[in-house]
N, CA, C and O atoms as a DFTB+ gen file, in Angstrom:
360 C
 N C O
     1  1       0.846      -1.187       0.000
     2  2       0.000       0.000       0.000
     3  2       0.890       1.248       0.000
     4  3       1.815       1.369       0.803
     5  1       0.591       2.165      -0.912
     6  2       1.403       3.371      -1.058
     7  2       1.022       4.423      -0.016
     8  3      -0.147       4.533       0.353
     9  1       2.015       5.207       0.465
    10  2       1.702       6.282       1.414
    11  2       0.755       7.315       0.795
    12  3       0.780       7.554      -0.413
    13  1      -0.067       7.915       1.633
    14  2      -1.037       8.918       1.200
    15  2      -0.634      10.268       1.772
    16  3      -0.248      10.359       2.937
    17  1      -0.720      11.308       0.966
    18  2      -0.397      12.673       1.382
    19  2      -1.569      13.584       1.016
    20  3      -2.429      13.212       0.219
    21  1      -1.594      14.778       1.606
    22  2      -2.648      15.754       1.336
    23  2      -2.094      16.890       0.482
    24  3      -1.043      17.451       0.792
    25  1      -2.793      17.222      -0.580
    26  2      -2.403      18.323      -1.458
    27  2      -2.657      19.643      -0.762
    28  3      -3.727      19.847      -0.187
    29  1      -1.673      20.557      -0.807
    30  2      -1.832      21.874      -0.191
    31  2      -2.905      22.707      -0.878
    32  3      -3.566      23.517      -0.229
    33  1      -3.085      22.520      -2.174
    34  2      -4.019      23.346      -2.925
    35  2      -5.464      22.947      -2.754
    36  3      -6.281      23.739      -2.283
    37  1      -5.788      21.719      -3.134
    38  2      -7.186      21.283      -3.115
    39  2      -7.559      20.552      -1.828
    40  3      -8.731      20.255      -1.600
    41  1      -6.575      20.264      -0.993
    42  2      -6.763      19.611       0.302
    43  2      -7.300      18.184       0.189
    44  3      -7.802      17.631       1.168
    45  1      -7.199      17.589      -0.993
    46  2      -7.640      16.201      -1.134
    47  2      -6.457      15.273      -0.868
    48  3      -5.301      15.634      -1.088
    49  1      -6.771      14.086      -0.396
    50  2      -5.737      13.095      -0.123
    51  2      -5.495      12.277      -1.384
    52  3      -6.429      11.923      -2.103
    53  1      -4.220      11.984      -1.638
    54  2      -3.859      11.234      -2.840
    55  2      -2.597      10.425      -2.570
    56  3      -1.856      10.697      -1.625
    57  1      -2.371       9.436      -3.411
    58  2      -1.143       8.658      -3.308
    59  2       0.062       9.564      -3.519
    60  3       0.024      10.505      -4.311
    61  1       1.122       9.261      -2.797
    62  2       2.348      10.049      -2.856
    63  2       2.887      10.172      -4.285
    64  3       3.429      11.214      -4.654
    65  1       2.744       9.125      -5.081
    66  2       3.294       9.131      -6.442
    67  2       2.567      10.101      -7.378
    68  3       3.115      10.461      -8.420
    69  1       1.365      10.526      -7.038
    70  2       0.624      11.451      -7.903
    71  2       0.854      12.909      -7.518
    72  3       0.382      13.812      -8.209
    73  1       1.572      13.146      -6.429
    74  2       1.819      14.494      -5.938
    75  2       3.269      14.894      -6.152
    76  3       4.134      14.038      -6.341
    77  1       3.534      16.192      -6.123
    78  2       4.874      16.743      -6.252
    79  2       5.313      17.264      -4.888
    80  3       4.609      18.059      -4.264
    81  1       6.474      16.815      -4.432
    82  2       7.007      17.312      -3.158
    83  2       7.717      18.626      -3.422
    84  3       8.420      18.767      -4.423
    85  1       7.536      19.594      -2.523
    86  2       8.224      20.872      -2.603
    87  2       8.899      21.144      -1.270
    88  3       8.440      20.690      -0.222
    89  1      10.003      21.897      -1.323
    90  2      10.724      22.299      -0.119
    91  2      11.052      23.780      -0.225
    92  3      11.041      24.355      -1.314
    93  1      11.343      24.392       0.920
    94  2      11.800      25.778       0.930
    95  2      13.316      25.750       0.812
    96  3      13.993      25.162       1.654
    97  1      13.853      26.381      -0.225
    98  2      15.285      26.394      -0.469
    99  2      15.694      27.785      -0.920
   100  3      15.230      28.269      -1.953
   101  1      16.553      28.422      -0.160
   102  2      17.036      29.779      -0.472
   103  2      15.900      30.774      -0.678
   104  3      15.955      31.599      -1.589
   105  1      14.877      30.701       0.159
   106  2      13.780      31.650       0.111
   107  2      12.785      31.428      -1.010
   108  3      12.000      32.319      -1.333
   109  1      12.814      30.249      -1.604
   110  2      11.886      29.958      -2.704
   111  2      11.285      28.572      -2.520
   112  3      11.902      27.682      -1.933
   113  1      10.080      28.408      -3.027
   114  2       9.447      27.091      -3.060
   115  2      10.077      26.344      -4.227
   116  3       9.950      26.756      -5.380
   117  1      10.755      25.242      -3.921
   118  2      11.518      24.504      -4.917
   119  2      10.912      23.127      -5.128
   120  3      10.686      22.407      -4.156
   121  1      10.640      22.737      -6.377
   122  2      10.122      21.390      -6.626
   123  2      11.183      20.338      -6.303
   124  3      12.373      20.544      -6.539
   125  1      10.737      19.229      -5.770
   126  2      11.622      18.117      -5.415
   127  2      11.027      16.826      -5.969
   128  3      10.525      16.004      -5.203
   129  1      11.076      16.633      -7.295
   130  2      10.420      15.470      -7.901
   131  2      10.969      14.130      -7.415
   132  3      10.240      13.138      -7.399
   133  1      12.241      14.087      -7.018
   134  2      12.811      12.827      -6.543
   135  2      12.559      12.619      -5.052
   136  3      12.856      11.550      -4.519
   137  1      12.011      13.636      -4.370
   138  2      11.701      13.579      -2.934
   139  2      12.932      13.237      -2.101
   140  3      12.854      12.461      -1.149
   141  1      14.075      13.829      -2.472
   142  2      15.308      13.539      -1.753
   143  2      15.978      14.765      -1.146
   144  3      16.952      14.620      -0.407
   145  1      15.488      15.967      -1.435
   146  2      16.104      17.163      -0.873
   147  2      15.895      17.186       0.640
   148  3      14.864      16.734       1.137
   149  1      16.878      17.716       1.368
   150  2      16.744      17.757       2.824
   151  2      15.742      18.823       3.261
   152  3      15.442      19.753       2.512
   153  1      15.246      18.680       4.447
   154  2      14.337      19.665       5.015
   155  2      12.896      19.227       4.963
   156  3      12.548      18.177       4.422
   157  1      12.070      20.075       5.548
   158  2      10.649      19.801       5.613
   159  2      10.042      19.921       4.223
   160  3      10.341      20.865       3.492
   161  1       9.208      18.989       3.864
   162  2       8.567      19.010       2.558
   163  2       7.067      19.146       2.677
   164  3       6.484      18.902       3.733
   165  1       6.458      19.536       1.588
   166  2       5.002      19.617       1.486
   167  2       4.638      19.022       0.128
   168  3       5.491      18.896      -0.752
   169  1       3.383      18.662      -0.033
   170  2       2.949      17.953      -1.234
   171  2       1.829      18.710      -1.923
   172  3       0.951      19.273      -1.270
   173  1       1.866      18.720      -3.241
   174  2       0.859      19.416      -4.029
   175  2       0.710      18.687      -5.365
   176  3       1.675      18.139      -5.897
   177  1      -0.525      18.690      -5.901
   178  2      -0.722      18.139      -7.244
   179  2       0.059      19.013      -8.228
   180  3       0.068      20.235      -8.074
   181  1       0.704      18.435      -9.217
   182  2       1.451      19.233     -10.199
   183  2       0.524      19.859     -11.241
   184  3       0.741      19.715     -12.444
   185  1      -0.499      20.548     -10.769
   186  2      -1.492      21.205     -11.616
   187  2      -1.509      22.693     -11.294
   188  3      -1.332      23.088     -10.142
   189  1      -1.720      23.508     -12.308
   190  2      -1.716      24.955     -12.120
   191  2      -2.719      25.388     -11.059
   192  3      -2.403      26.236     -10.224
   193  1      -3.923      24.821     -11.076
   194  2      -4.944      25.279     -10.134
   195  2      -4.574      24.963      -8.680
   196  3      -4.869      25.754      -7.784
   197  1      -3.942      23.835      -8.443
   198  2      -3.546      23.491      -7.068
   199  2      -2.399      24.384      -6.592
   200  3      -2.380      24.801      -5.434
   201  1      -1.450      24.677      -7.471
   202  2      -0.345      25.572      -7.118
   203  2      -0.890      26.966      -6.821
   204  3      -0.512      27.585      -5.826
   205  1      -1.781      27.458      -7.685
   206  2      -2.334      28.799      -7.506
   207  2      -3.167      28.903      -6.231
   208  3      -3.123      29.926      -5.549
   209  1      -3.924      27.860      -5.902
   210  2      -4.690      27.861      -4.651
   211  2      -3.755      27.889      -3.452
   212  3      -4.024      28.577      -2.468
   213  1      -2.663      27.148      -3.530
   214  2      -1.689      27.124      -2.444
   215  2      -1.066      28.500      -2.235
   216  3      -0.875      28.934      -1.099
   217  1      -0.752      29.178      -3.325
   218  2      -0.176      30.525      -3.248
   219  2      -1.197      31.490      -2.657
   220  3      -0.865      32.276      -1.769
   221  1      -2.430      31.438      -3.139
   222  2      -3.472      32.351      -2.664
   223  2      -3.761      32.169      -1.174
   224  3      -4.025      33.144      -0.470
   225  1      -3.713      30.936      -0.695
   226  2      -3.989      30.655       0.713
   227  2      -2.752      30.798       1.596
   228  3      -2.833      30.622       2.812
   229  1      -1.593      31.118       0.981
   230  2      -0.317      31.207       1.695
   231  2       0.003      29.895       2.414
   232  3       0.565      29.887       3.510
   233  1      -0.368      28.796       1.772
   234  2      -0.200      27.474       2.368
   235  2       1.250      27.007       2.371
   236  3       1.642      26.245       3.255
   237  1       2.061      27.446       1.399
   238  2       3.448      26.992       1.351
   239  2       4.214      27.416       2.603
   240  3       4.915      26.605       3.209
   241  1       4.084      28.671       2.987
   242  2       4.791      29.163       4.178
   243  2       4.401      28.420       5.434
   244  3       5.255      28.071       6.249
   245  1       3.106      28.175       5.594
   246  2       2.647      27.449       6.794
   247  2       3.115      25.996       6.784
   248  3       3.622      25.501       7.790
   249  1       2.950      25.324       5.671
   250  2       3.298      23.905       5.595
   251  2       4.800      23.682       5.747
   252  3       5.231      22.706       6.360
   253  1       5.588      24.589       5.186
   254  2       7.038      24.441       5.255
   255  2       7.626      25.115       6.488
   256  3       8.835      25.070       6.716
   257  1       6.759      25.737       7.281
   258  2       7.151      26.413       8.526
   259  2       8.228      27.470       8.306
   260  3       9.260      27.489       8.975
   261  1       7.949      28.347       7.343
   262  2       8.834      29.452       7.020
   263  2       8.060      30.738       7.278
   264  3       6.963      30.924       6.750
   265  1       8.634      31.631       8.093
   266  2       7.915      32.859       8.445
   267  2       8.095      33.966       7.405
   268  3       7.235      34.840       7.291
   269  1       9.186      33.949       6.650
   270  2       9.403      34.979       5.633
   271  2       8.687      34.589       4.332
   272  3       8.433      33.408       4.093
   273  1       8.369      35.567       3.507
   274  2       7.695      35.262       2.235
   275  2       8.566      34.369       1.343
   276  3       9.789      34.510       1.308
   277  1       7.929      33.474       0.642
   278  2       8.630      32.561      -0.265
   279  2       8.328      32.919      -1.713
   280  3       7.185      33.211      -2.065
   281  1       9.357      32.895      -2.545
   282  2       9.163      33.113      -3.974
   283  2       8.549      31.851      -4.578
   284  3       9.006      30.741      -4.303
   285  1       7.534      32.019      -5.384
   286  2       6.839      30.864      -5.953
   287  2       6.980      30.772      -7.472
   288  3       6.357      29.913      -8.096
   289  1       7.786      31.642      -8.073
   290  2       7.922      31.645      -9.531
   291  2       8.437      30.315     -10.065
   292  3       7.985      29.844     -11.109
   293  1       9.382      29.708      -9.349
   294  2       9.985      28.458      -9.829
   295  2       8.957      27.325      -9.889
   296  3       8.916      26.575     -10.865
   297  1       8.143      27.201      -8.864
   298  2       7.143      26.127      -8.846
   299  2       6.043      26.404      -9.875
   300  3       5.526      25.473     -10.493
   301  1       5.687      27.669     -10.060
   302  2       4.685      28.015     -11.072
   303  2       5.212      27.693     -12.468
   304  3       4.476      27.175     -13.307
   305  1       6.485      28.000     -12.716
   306  2       7.076      27.702     -14.025
   307  2       7.173      26.203     -14.257
   308  3       7.043      25.736     -15.388
   309  1       7.399      25.457     -13.201
   310  2       7.528      24.012     -13.318
   311  2       6.253      23.370     -13.844
   312  3       6.313      22.448     -14.658
   313  1       5.118      23.841     -13.394
   314  2       3.858      23.246     -13.844
   315  2       3.245      24.014     -15.013
   316  3       2.150      23.681     -15.466
   317  1       3.938      25.031     -15.502
   318  2       3.457      25.770     -16.653
   319  2       2.339      26.731     -16.317
   320  3       1.565      27.121     -17.190
   321  1       2.251      27.116     -15.052
   322  2       1.198      28.042     -14.638
   323  2       1.706      29.472     -14.760
   324  3       2.907      29.731     -14.698
   325  1       0.780      30.377     -14.931
   326  2       1.109      31.792     -14.885
   327  2      -0.113      32.536     -14.391
   328  3      -1.226      32.011     -14.418
   329  1       0.098      33.752     -13.943
   330  2      -1.032      34.516     -13.411
   331  2      -2.042      34.857     -14.506
   332  3      -3.199      35.157     -14.209
   333  1      -1.609      34.814     -15.778
   334  2      -2.523      35.105     -16.877
   335  2      -3.243      33.858     -17.381
   336  3      -4.110      33.955     -18.250
   337  1      -2.901      32.708     -16.857
   338  2      -3.519      31.467     -17.329
   339  2      -4.999      31.439     -16.988
   340  3      -5.384      31.828     -15.885
   341  1      -5.832      30.988     -17.911
   342  2      -7.270      30.893     -17.602
   343  2      -7.518      29.845     -16.534
   344  3      -6.837      28.820     -16.478
   345  1      -8.481      30.109     -15.706
   346  2      -8.849      29.171     -14.639
   347  2      -9.633      28.023     -15.231
   348  3     -10.557      28.224     -16.019
   349  1      -9.256      26.812     -14.844
   350  2     -10.015      25.640     -15.279
   351  2     -11.133      25.401     -14.283
   352  3     -10.953      25.558     -13.076
   353  1     -12.275      25.024     -14.797
   354  2     -13.390      24.717     -13.913
   355  2     -13.707      23.233     -14.024
   356  3     -13.401      22.579     -15.021
   357  1     -14.324      22.730     -12.976
   358  2     -14.675      21.335     -13.088
   359  2     -14.384      20.655     -11.869
   360  3     -14.614      19.450     -11.765
């Protein structure tokens, strides 16, 4: 049985293999696809809407226990999201 994690964006539980682990590294939210970087990690679906929800709710800072603001450009670029991207519904 595979471990289950909760997505920061949509708050749904999913198998670890379907989620992307992220860590705080040098003041930025950094993707960790191999799940081997040191430090506290958080999990999110690699979908634009889940990343954007996490940013809007300031969930990355809380989950990674970082009090200073985190840059999220790298994680947004990783999933191909941008602030101009149309919102998907469904």
